[in-house]
Backbone as JSON Lines, residues from 0, in Angstrom:
{"i":0,"aa":"M","n":[-53.5,-4.87,-0.41],"ca":[-53.6,-6.18,-1.02],"c":[-53.12,-6.1,-2.47]}
{"i":1,"aa":"P","n":[-51.94,-6.59,-2.77],"ca":[-51.44,-6.53,-4.16],"c":[-52.09,-7.6,-5.03]}
{"i":2,"aa":"Q","n":[-52.74,-7.16,-6.08],"ca":[-53.32,-8.06,-7.07],"c":[-52.42,-8.05,-8.3]}
{"i":3,"aa":"V","n":[-52.11,-9.24,-8.83],"ca":[-51.2,-9.38,-9.98],"c":[-51.89,-10.22,-11.04]}
{"i":4,"aa":"K","n":[-51.58,-9.94,-12.32],"ca":[-52.12,-10.76,-13.41],"c":[-51.15,-11.89,-13.74]}
{"i":5,"aa":"C","n":[-51.72,-13.06,-13.94],"ca":[-50.93,-14.25,-14.31],"c":[-50.33,-14.05,-15.71]}
{"i":6,"aa":"K","n":[-49.08,-14.45,-15.91],"ca":[-48.42,-14.3,-17.21],"c":[-49.06,-15.16,-18.29]}
{"i":7,"aa":"I","n":[-49.68,-16.25,-17.91],"ca":[-50.24,-17.2,-18.88],"c":[-51.71,-16.93,-19.15]}
{"i":8,"aa":"C","n":[-52.55,-17.01,-18.11],"ca":[-54.0,-16.95,-18.33],"c":[-54.59,-15.56,-18.06]}
{"i":9,"aa":"K","n":[-53.8,-14.62,-17.58],"ca":[-54.2,-13.22,-17.34],"c":[-55.27,-13.05,-16.26]}
{"i":10,"aa":"T","n":[-55.44,-14.04,-15.4],"ca":[-56.38,-13.86,-14.28],"c":[-55.67,-13.14,-13.15]}
{"i":11,"aa":"E","n":[-56.43,-12.37,-12.39],"ca":[-55.86,-11.64,-11.26],"c":[-55.88,-12.53,-10.03]}
{"i":12,"aa":"F","n":[-54.81,-12.42,-9.23],"ca":[-54.73,-13.21,-8.0],"c":[-53.9,-12.43,-6.98]}
{"i":13,"aa":"Y","n":[-54.05,-12.82,-5.72],"ca":[-53.38,-12.14,-4.62],"c":[-51.99,-12.73,-4.43]}
{"i":14,"aa":"V","n":[-51.01,-11.85,-4.16],"ca":[-49.65,-12.27,-3.86],"c":[-49.2,-11.5,-2.63]}
{"i":15,"aa":"K","n":[-48.55,-12.17,-1.73],"ca":[-48.0,-11.5,-0.54],"c":[-46.94,-10.51,-0.99]}
{"i":16,"aa":"P","n":[-46.87,-9.35,-0.36],"ca":[-45.89,-8.34,-0.76],"c":[-44.44,-8.85,-0.73]}
{"i":17,"aa":"Y","n":[-44.13,-9.69,0.25],"ca":[-42.77,-10.22,0.35],"c":[-42.45,-11.12,-0.85]}
{"i":18,"aa":"H","n":[-43.42,-11.92,-1.27],"ca":[-43.21,-12.79,-2.43],"c":[-42.96,-11.98,-3.69]}
{"i":19,"aa":"L","n":[-43.68,-10.89,-3.83],"ca":[-43.44,-10.01,-4.98],"c":[-42.02,-9.45,-4.95]}
{"i":20,"aa":"K","n":[-41.57,-9.12,-3.74],"ca":[-40.26,-8.53,-3.57],"c":[-39.13,-9.48,-3.98]}
{"i":21,"aa":"I","n":[-39.31,-10.78,-3.72],"ca":[-38.26,-11.76,-4.05],"c":[-38.45,-12.4,-5.42]}
{"i":22,"aa":"G","n":[-39.44,-11.95,-6.17],"ca":[-39.6,-12.41,-7.55],"c":[-40.66,-13.46,-7.79]}
{"i":23,"aa":"Y","n":[-41.44,-13.82,-6.78],"ca":[-42.52,-14.77,-6.97],"c":[-43.75,-14.04,-7.46]}
{"i":24,"aa":"G","n":[-44.85,-14.78,-7.65],"ca":[-46.11,-14.16,-8.0],"c":[-46.27,-13.9,-9.49]}
{"i":25,"aa":"K","n":[-45.69,-14.74,-10.31],"ca":[-45.82,-14.57,-11.76],"c":[-46.97,-15.4,-12.32]}
{"i":26,"aa":"Y","n":[-47.25,-16.52,-11.64],"ca":[-48.27,-17.46,-12.14],"c":[-49.31,-17.69,-11.08]}
{"i":27,"aa":"C","n":[-50.56,-17.9,-11.52],"ca":[-51.66,-18.07,-10.58],"c":[-51.74,-19.49,-10.02]}
{"i":28,"aa":"S","n":[-51.2,-20.47,-10.73],"ca":[-51.3,-21.86,-10.27],"c":[-50.08,-22.64,-10.76]}
{"i":29,"aa":"R","n":[-49.98,-23.86,-10.3],"ca":[-48.87,-24.71,-10.74],"c":[-49.0,-25.08,-12.22]}
{"i":30,"aa":"D","n":[-50.21,-25.22,-12.69],"ca":[-50.43,-25.52,-14.11],"c":[-49.88,-24.39,-14.99]}
{"i":31,"aa":"C","n":[-50.2,-23.15,-14.63],"ca":[-49.69,-22.01,-15.41],"c":[-48.17,-21.89,-15.27]}
{"i":32,"aa":"Q","n":[-47.65,-22.22,-14.09],"ca":[-46.21,-22.18,-13.87],"c":[-45.52,-23.21,-14.77]}
{"i":33,"aa":"Y","n":[-46.1,-24.38,-14.88],"ca":[-45.54,-25.43,-15.73],"c":[-45.52,-24.99,-17.2]}
{"i":34,"aa":"I","n":[-46.63,-24.4,-17.65],"ca":[-46.72,-23.93,-19.03],"c":[-45.73,-22.8,-19.28]}
{"i":35,"aa":"G","n":[-45.55,-21.92,-18.3],"ca":[-44.66,-20.78,-18.45],"c":[-43.19,-21.17,-18.51]}
{"i":36,"aa":"R","n":[-42.8,-22.24,-17.85],"ca":[-41.4,-22.66,-17.84],"c":[-41.06,-23.65,-18.95]}
{"i":37,"aa":"R","n":[-42.06,-24.17,-19.58],"ca":[-41.85,-25.19,-20.6],"c":[-41.23,-24.59,-21.84]}
{"i":38,"aa":"K","n":[-40.18,-25.22,-22.36],"ca":[-39.51,-24.76,-23.57],"c":[-39.92,-25.66,-24.73]}
{"i":39,"aa":"G","n":[-39.75,-25.18,-25.95],"ca":[-40.11,-25.94,-27.13],"c":[-41.23,-25.26,-27.87]}
{"i":40,"aa":"K","n":[-41.79,-25.97,-28.85],"ca":[-42.91,-25.39,-29.59],"c":[-43.73,-26.48,-30.25]}
{"i":41,"aa":"Y","n":[-44.91,-26.09,-30.71],"ca":[-45.78,-27.0,-31.43],"c":[-45.39,-27.0,-32.91]}
{"i":42,"aa":"V","n":[-45.32,-28.18,-33.5],"ca":[-45.07,-28.33,-34.93],"c":[-46.11,-29.3,-35.48]}
{"i":43,"aa":"T","n":[-46.27,-29.32,-36.79],"ca":[-47.24,-30.24,-37.38],"c":[-46.53,-31.45,-37.95]}
{"i":44,"aa":"C","n":[-47.18,-32.59,-37.84],"ca":[-46.67,-33.83,-38.41],"c":[-46.67,-33.7,-39.93]}
{"i":45,"aa":"D","n":[-45.59,-34.1,-40.58],"ca":[-45.47,-33.94,-42.03],"c":[-46.35,-34.91,-42.81]}
{"i":46,"aa":"I","n":[-46.87,-35.93,-42.17],"ca":[-47.74,-36.9,-42.86],"c":[-49.21,-36.6,-42.61]}
{"i":47,"aa":"C","n":[-49.62,-36.55,-41.33],"ca":[-51.05,-36.43,-41.02],"c":[-51.46,-35.02,-40.56]}
{"i":48,"aa":"N","n":[-50.53,-34.07,-40.51],"ca":[-50.78,-32.69,-40.12],"c":[-51.35,-32.53,-38.7]}
{"i":49,"aa":"K","n":[-51.08,-33.51,-37.85],"ca":[-51.49,-33.43,-36.45],"c":[-50.49,-32.52,-35.72]}
{"i":50,"aa":"E","n":[-50.98,-31.71,-34.8],"ca":[-50.11,-30.8,-34.07],"c":[-49.46,-31.54,-32.9]}
{"i":51,"aa":"I","n":[-48.12,-31.45,-32.79],"ca":[-47.38,-32.16,-31.76],"c":[-46.38,-31.23,-31.09]}
{"i":52,"aa":"W","n":[-46.07,-31.51,-29.82],"ca":[-45.13,-30.71,-29.06],"c":[-43.73,-31.31,-29.18]}
{"i":53,"aa":"K","n":[-42.76,-30.49,-29.48],"ca":[-41.37,-30.95,-29.56],"c":[-40.5,-30.09,-28.65]}
{"i":54,"aa":"T","n":[-39.59,-30.74,-27.94],"ca":[-38.65,-30.04,-27.08],"c":[-37.55,-29.39,-27.93]}
{"i":55,"aa":"P","n":[-36.8,-28.44,-27.37],"ca":[-35.71,-27.83,-28.14],"c":[-34.69,-28.85,-28.64]}
{"i":56,"aa":"K","n":[-34.42,-29.87,-27.84],"ca":[-33.48,-30.91,-28.25],"c":[-34.0,-31.67,-29.46]}
{"i":57,"aa":"A","n":[-35.28,-32.01,-29.45],"ca":[-35.88,-32.73,-30.59],"c":[-35.91,-31.85,-31.83]}
{"i":58,"aa":"L","n":[-36.16,-30.57,-31.66],"ca":[-36.17,-29.65,-32.79],"c":[-34.79,-29.52,-33.41]}
{"i":59,"aa":"K","n":[-33.78,-29.52,-32.57],"ca":[-32.4,-29.36,-33.03],"c":[-31.84,-30.64,-33.65]}
{"i":60,"aa":"S","n":[-32.25,-31.8,-33.14],"ca":[-31.63,-33.06,-33.57],"c":[-32.28,-33.71,-34.79]}
{"i":61,"aa":"S","n":[-33.29,-33.11,-35.37],"ca":[-33.92,-33.68,-36.55],"c":[-33.0,-33.54,-37.76]}
{"i":62,"aa":"K","n":[-32.54,-34.66,-38.31],"ca":[-31.63,-34.62,-39.46],"c":[-32.32,-34.15,-40.73]}
{"i":63,"aa":"S","n":[-33.56,-34.54,-40.9],"ca":[-34.29,-34.21,-42.13],"c":[-35.03,-32.88,-42.04]}
{"i":64,"aa":"G","n":[-35.2,-32.38,-40.82],"ca":[-35.99,-31.17,-40.64],"c":[-37.48,-31.45,-40.66]}
{"i":65,"aa":"K","n":[-37.86,-32.71,-40.66],"ca":[-39.25,-33.12,-40.67],"c":[-39.61,-33.66,-39.29]}
{"i":66,"aa":"F","n":[-40.87,-33.52,-38.91],"ca":[-41.33,-33.98,-37.61],"c":[-42.56,-34.86,-37.79]}
{"i":67,"aa":"F","n":[-42.66,-35.9,-36.95],"ca":[-43.74,-36.88,-37.07],"c":[-44.37,-37.11,-35.71]}
{"i":68,"aa":"C","n":[-45.67,-37.45,-35.73],"ca":[-46.39,-37.67,-34.48],"c":[-46.06,-39.03,-33.87]}
{"i":69,"aa":"G","n":[-45.59,-39.97,-34.68],"ca":[-45.25,-41.29,-34.17],"c":[-44.49,-42.1,-35.2]}
{"i":70,"aa":"R","n":[-44.2,-43.34,-34.82],"ca":[-43.43,-44.23,-35.68],"c":[-44.15,-44.55,-37.0]}
{"i":71,"aa":"S","n":[-45.46,-44.67,-36.94],"ca":[-46.19,-45.06,-38.15],"c":[-46.08,-43.97,-39.23]}
{"i":72,"aa":"C","n":[-46.19,-42.72,-38.83],"ca":[-46.05,-41.63,-39.8],"c":[-44.62,-41.52,-40.29]}
{"i":73,"aa":"Q","n":[-43.65,-41.74,-39.41],"ca":[-42.25,-41.69,-39.82],"c":[-41.96,-42.82,-40.81]}
{"i":74,"aa":"T","n":[-42.51,-43.99,-40.58],"ca":[-42.31,-45.13,-41.47],"c":[-42.92,-44.87,-42.83]}
{"i":75,"aa":"K","n":[-44.1,-44.27,-42.88],"ca":[-44.72,-43.93,-44.17],"c":[-43.82,-42.99,-44.96]}
{"i":76,"aa":"W","n":[-43.26,-41.99,-44.3],"ca":[-42.36,-41.04,-44.97],"c":[-41.09,-41.73,-45.46]}
{"i":77,"aa":"R","n":[-40.5,-42.57,-44.61],"ca":[-39.25,-43.26,-44.99],"c":[-39.49,-44.22,-46.15]}
{"i":78,"aa":"N","n":[-40.61,-44.94,-46.14],"ca":[-40.9,-45.88,-47.22],"c":[-41.09,-45.17,-48.54]}
{"i":79,"aa":"K","n":[-41.65,-43.96,-48.49],"ca":[-41.86,-43.2,-49.71],"c":[-40.55,-42.61,-50.24]}
{"i":80,"aa":"N","n":[-39.69,-42.16,-49.34],"ca":[-38.49,-41.43,-49.75],"c":[-37.21,-42.27,-49.81]}
{"i":81,"aa":"F","n":[-37.22,-43.47,-49.24],"ca":[-36.01,-44.29,-49.23],"c":[-36.28,-45.71,-49.68]}
{"i":82,"aa":"S","n":[-37.06,-45.89,-50.72],"ca":[-37.31,-47.24,-51.22],"c":[-36.84,-47.34,-52.66]}
{"i":83,"aa":"G","n":[-36.55,-48.54,-53.07],"ca":[-36.1,-48.77,-54.45],"c":[-34.73,-48.16,-54.69]}
{"i":84,"aa":"D","n":[-34.58,-47.46,-55.8],"ca":[-33.27,-46.92,-56.16],"c":[-32.85,-45.74,-55.28]}
{"i":85,"aa":"K","n":[-33.74,-45.23,-54.44],"ca":[-33.39,-44.15,-53.52],"c":[-32.74,-44.67,-52.23]}
{"i":86,"aa":"H","n":[-32.79,-45.98,-52.01],"ca":[-32.22,-46.57,-50.8],"c":[-30.71,-46.72,-50.95]}
{"i":87,"aa":"P","n":[-29.93,-46.44,-49.88],"ca":[-28.48,-46.53,-50.01],"c":[-27.95,-47.93,-50.31]}
{"i":88,"aa":"N","n":[-28.71,-48.97,-49.99],"ca":[-28.26,-50.34,-50.27],"c":[-28.79,-50.89,-51.59]}
{"i":89,"aa":"W","n":[-29.37,-50.06,-52.42],"ca":[-29.95,-50.5,-53.68],"c":[-28.86,-51.07,-54.59]}
{"i":90,"aa":"Q","n":[-29.1,-52.24,-55.15],"ca":[-28.1,-52.89,-56.0],"c":[-28.62,-53.1,-57.41]}
{"i":91,"aa":"G","n":[-29.54,-52.3,-57.82],"ca":[-30.12,-52.48,-59.16],"c":[-31.25,-53.48,-59.07]}
{"i":92,"aa":"G","n":[-32.31,-53.25,-59.76],"ca":[-33.48,-54.1,-59.56],"c":[-33.77,-55.06,-60.69]}
{"i":93,"aa":"E","n":[-33.25,-54.81,-61.87],"ca":[-33.68,-55.59,-63.03],"c":[-33.29,-57.06,-62.91]}
{"i":94,"aa":"H","n":[-32.07,-57.37,-62.52],"ca":[-31.68,-58.78,-62.46],"c":[-32.11,-59.47,-61.17]}
{"i":95,"aa":"R","n":[-32.79,-58.77,-60.29],"ca":[-33.23,-59.37,-59.03],"c":[-34.75,-59.55,-58.98]}
{"i":96,"aa":"Q","n":[-35.44,-59.36,-60.06],"ca":[-36.89,-59.42,-60.05],"c":[-37.42,-60.72,-60.65]}
{"i":97,"aa":"Y","n":[-36.72,-61.8,-60.41],"ca":[-37.13,-63.05,-61.05],"c":[-38.45,-63.58,-60.52]}
{"i":98,"aa":"R","n":[-38.79,-63.28,-59.28],"ca":[-40.08,-63.75,-58.75],"c":[-41.23,-63.11,-59.52]}
{"i":99,"aa":"S","n":[-41.11,-61.8,-59.8],"ca":[-42.17,-61.13,-60.54],"c":[-42.21,-61.63,-62.0]}
{"i":100,"aa":"F","n":[-41.05,-61.98,-62.56],"ca":[-41.04,-62.55,-63.91],"c":[-41.82,-63.86,-63.95]}
{"i":101,"aa":"M","n":[-41.64,-64.67,-62.9],"ca":[-42.35,-65.96,-62.84],"c":[-43.86,-65.74,-62.7]}
{"i":102,"aa":"L","n":[-44.24,-64.76,-61.91],"ca":[-45.67,-64.51,-61.72],"c":[-46.3,-63.96,-63.0]}
{"i":103,"aa":"Q","n":[-45.55,-63.12,-63.73],"ca":[-46.06,-62.59,-65.0],"c":[-46.08,-63.66,-66.08]}
{"i":104,"aa":"G","n":[-45.19,-64.63,-65.97],"ca":[-45.12,-65.71,-66.95],"c":[-46.21,-66.75,-66.78]}
{"i":105,"aa":"H","n":[-47.03,-66.6,-65.76],"ca":[-48.18,-67.48,-65.5],"c":[-47.77,-68.94,-65.31]}
{"i":106,"aa":"K","n":[-46.6,-69.18,-64.72],"ca":[-46.23,-70.55,-64.35],"c":[-46.93,-70.88,-63.05]}
{"i":107,"aa":"K","n":[-47.45,-72.1,-62.95],"ca":[-48.16,-72.51,-61.74],"c":[-47.2,-72.53,-60.57]}
{"i":108,"aa":"Q","n":[-47.66,-72.02,-59.44],"ca":[-46.83,-71.98,-58.25],"c":[-46.91,-73.3,-57.51]}
{"i":109,"aa":"I","n":[-46.14,-74.24,-58.02],"ca":[-46.04,-75.57,-57.44],"c":[-44.57,-75.97,-57.45]}
{"i":110,"aa":"C","n":[-44.1,-76.57,-56.36],"ca":[-42.71,-77.01,-56.29],"c":[-42.49,-78.12,-57.32]}
{"i":111,"aa":"K","n":[-41.45,-77.97,-58.14],"ca":[-41.16,-78.94,-59.2],"c":[-40.75,-80.3,-58.65]}
{"i":112,"aa":"L","n":[-40.15,-80.35,-57.46],"ca":[-39.68,-81.62,-56.93],"c":[-40.72,-82.34,-56.09]}
{"i":113,"aa":"C","n":[-41.31,-81.65,-55.14],"ca":[-42.22,-82.35,-54.22],"c":[-43.7,-82.05,-54.47]}
{"i":114,"aa":"G","n":[-44.01,-81.05,-55.3],"ca":[-45.4,-80.75,-55.62],"c":[-46.13,-79.91,-54.59]}
{"i":115,"aa":"L","n":[-45.41,-79.28,-53.66],"ca":[-46.02,-78.45,-52.63],"c":[-46.63,-77.2,-53.26]}
{"i":116,"aa":"K","n":[-47.85,-76.82,-52.79],"ca":[-48.57,-75.68,-53.39],"c":[-48.65,-74.48,-52.45]}
{"i":117,"aa":"D","n":[-47.97,-74.52,-51.31],"ca":[-48.02,-73.42,-50.34],"c":[-47.16,-72.25,-50.85]}
{"i":118,"aa":"K","n":[-47.82,-71.17,-51.26],"ca":[-47.13,-70.03,-51.88],"c":[-46.18,-69.32,-50.92]}
{"i":119,"aa":"R","n":[-46.4,-69.5,-49.62],"ca":[-45.56,-68.82,-48.63],"c":[-44.14,-69.35,-48.6]}
{"i":120,"aa":"V","n":[-43.93,-70.6,-49.0],"ca":[-42.59,-71.2,-48.91],"c":[-41.96,-71.44,-50.28]}
{"i":121,"aa":"L","n":[-42.6,-70.98,-51.33],"ca":[-42.04,-71.18,-52.67],"c":[-41.03,-70.1,-53.02]}
{"i":122,"aa":"V","n":[-39.91,-70.52,-53.62],"ca":[-38.88,-69.6,-54.07],"c":[-38.55,-69.94,-55.52]}
{"i":123,"aa":"V","n":[-37.87,-69.0,-56.19],"ca":[-37.5,-69.2,-57.59],"c":[-36.08,-69.76,-57.65]}
{"i":124,"aa":"H","n":[-35.89,-70.79,-58.46],"ca":[-34.57,-71.39,-58.65],"c":[-34.14,-71.21,-60.1]}
{"i":125,"aa":"H","n":[-32.87,-70.85,-60.29],"ca":[-32.29,-70.73,-61.63],"c":[-31.65,-72.07,-61.99]}
{"i":126,"aa":"L","n":[-32.07,-72.67,-63.08],"ca":[-31.57,-73.99,-63.46],"c":[-30.07,-73.97,-63.78]}
{"i":127,"aa":"N","n":[-29.59,-72.91,-64.44],"ca":[-28.17,-72.86,-64.79],"c":[-27.34,-72.08,-63.77]}
{"i":128,"aa":"S","n":[-27.9,-71.74,-62.63],"ca":[-27.24,-71.04,-61.52],"c":[-26.76,-69.63,-61.88]}
{"i":129,"aa":"N","n":[-27.25,-69.08,-62.97],"ca":[-26.9,-67.72,-63.36],"c":[-28.08,-66.81,-63.0]}
{"i":130,"aa":"R","n":[-27.93,-66.0,-61.96],"ca":[-29.03,-65.16,-61.49],"c":[-29.4,-64.06,-62.47]}
{"i":131,"aa":"K","n":[-28.52,-63.73,-63.38],"ca":[-28.82,-62.68,-64.35],"c":[-29.61,-63.22,-65.55]}
{"i":132,"aa":"N","n":[-29.66,-64.51,-65.71],"ca":[-30.42,-65.13,-66.79],"c":[-31.85,-65.36,-66.3]}
{"i":133,"aa":"N","n":[-32.75,-64.45,-66.62],"ca":[-34.12,-64.53,-66.14],"c":[-35.1,-64.98,-67.21]}
{"i":134,"aa":"D","n":[-34.65,-65.81,-68.13],"ca":[-35.56,-66.39,-69.11],"c":[-36.49,-67.35,-68.38]}
{"i":135,"aa":"L","n":[-37.74,-67.4,-68.82],"ca":[-38.7,-68.28,-68.15],"c":[-38.31,-69.75,-68.27]}
{"i":136,"aa":"D","n":[-37.53,-70.1,-69.29],"ca":[-37.08,-71.49,-69.43],"c":[-36.02,-71.83,-68.38]}
{"i":137,"aa":"N","n":[-35.38,-70.84,-67.83],"ca":[-34.32,-71.05,-66.85],"c":[-34.84,-71.01,-65.41]}
{"i":138,"aa":"L","n":[-36.08,-70.63,-65.19],"ca":[-36.63,-70.44,-63.85],"c":[-37.66,-71.5,-63.51]}
{"i":139,"aa":"I","n":[-37.6,-72.01,-62.28],"ca":[-38.62,-72.95,-61.79],"c":[-38.95,-72.61,-60.35]}
{"i":140,"aa":"W","n":[-40.13,-73.05,-59.91],"ca":[-40.54,-72.88,-58.52],"c":[-40.05,-74.08,-57.71]}
{"i":141,"aa":"L","n":[-39.46,-73.8,-56.53],"ca":[-39.11,-74.84,-55.57],"c":[-39.52,-74.38,-54.18]}
{"i":142,"aa":"C","n":[-39.87,-75.33,-53.32],"ca":[-40.11,-74.96,-51.93],"c":[-38.74,-74.76,-51.27]}
{"i":143,"aa":"C","n":[-38.72,-74.14,-50.13],"ca":[-37.44,-73.84,-49.45],"c":[-36.64,-75.09,-49.17]}
{"i":144,"aa":"N","n":[-37.31,-76.14,-48.77],"ca":[-36.63,-77.39,-48.45],"c":[-35.97,-77.99,-49.7]}
{"i":145,"aa":"C","n":[-36.71,-78.08,-50.77],"ca":[-36.16,-78.64,-52.02],"c":[-35.06,-77.73,-52.58]}
{"i":146,"aa":"H","n":[-35.21,-76.43,-52.44],"ca":[-34.19,-75.49,-52.9],"c":[-32.88,-75.72,-52.15]}
{"i":147,"aa":"Y","n":[-32.98,-75.97,-50.86],"ca":[-31.8,-76.27,-50.06],"c":[-31.16,-77.58,-50.53]}
{"i":148,"aa":"L","n":[-31.98,-78.59,-50.78],"ca":[-31.45,-79.88,-51.25],"c":[-30.75,-79.75,-52.59]}
{"i":149,"aa":"V","n":[-31.29,-78.95,-53.49],"ca":[-30.7,-78.77,-54.81],"c":[-29.33,-78.1,-54.68]}
{"i":150,"aa":"H","n":[-29.22,-77.11,-53.82],"ca":[-27.96,-76.37,-53.7],"c":[-26.91,-77.08,-52.86]}
{"i":151,"aa":"H","n":[-27.31,-77.83,-51.84],"ca":[-26.34,-78.39,-50.91],"c":[-26.12,-79.9,-51.07]}
{"i":152,"aa":"Y","n":[-27.07,-80.61,-51.65],"ca":[-26.94,-82.06,-51.8],"c":[-27.02,-82.51,-53.24]}
{"i":153,"aa":"N","n":[-26.9,-81.56,-54.16],"ca":[-26.87,-81.82,-55.6],"c":[-28.04,-82.69,-56.07]}
{"i":154,"aa":"V","n":[-29.22,-82.49,-55.53],"ca":[-30.42,-83.16,-56.01],"c":[-30.77,-82.53,-57.36]}
{"i":155,"aa":"K","n":[-31.05,-83.35,-58.35],"ca":[-31.33,-82.86,-59.7],"c":[-32.79,-82.48,-59.85]}
{"i":156,"aa":"C","n":[-33.02,-81.37,-60.52],"ca":[-34.39,-80.93,-60.82],"c":[-34.88,-81.67,-62.05]}
{"i":157,"aa":"K","n":[-36.17,-81.99,-62.08],"ca":[-36.76,-82.74,-63.2],"c":[-36.84,-81.89,-64.44]}
């Protein structure tokens, strides 16, 4: 009776002599056989340090060399490393921050034309149409609808 040790869990089990002769009898069960044939390795997530399994293809195809347990961790990493001036589409931030200038200037968030107070639909309008002129005297709040009317139907701001 040939007894053989499993390559994975090291338990002894019986194997028919013929099976040994043709190369079988390496694993005690299908679970151990699956683990023995599986390629890849465990790596840690770069954000939460959770241990995750990656296949050889996934290990090879990582452009950054970083690995993540899911989309949420990958998004946290991307937002930290590719936001603001680090983003390839960055066009300079100083002349595009007029909304924050208005909020710092303590102007009431009310549409100048219709008086709407819903902050979700308010946008900043430049009175002289020069986006680089961010003086508080040149900026007013308009709702999206009134902003469209000002630009497309030449409605005058008060």
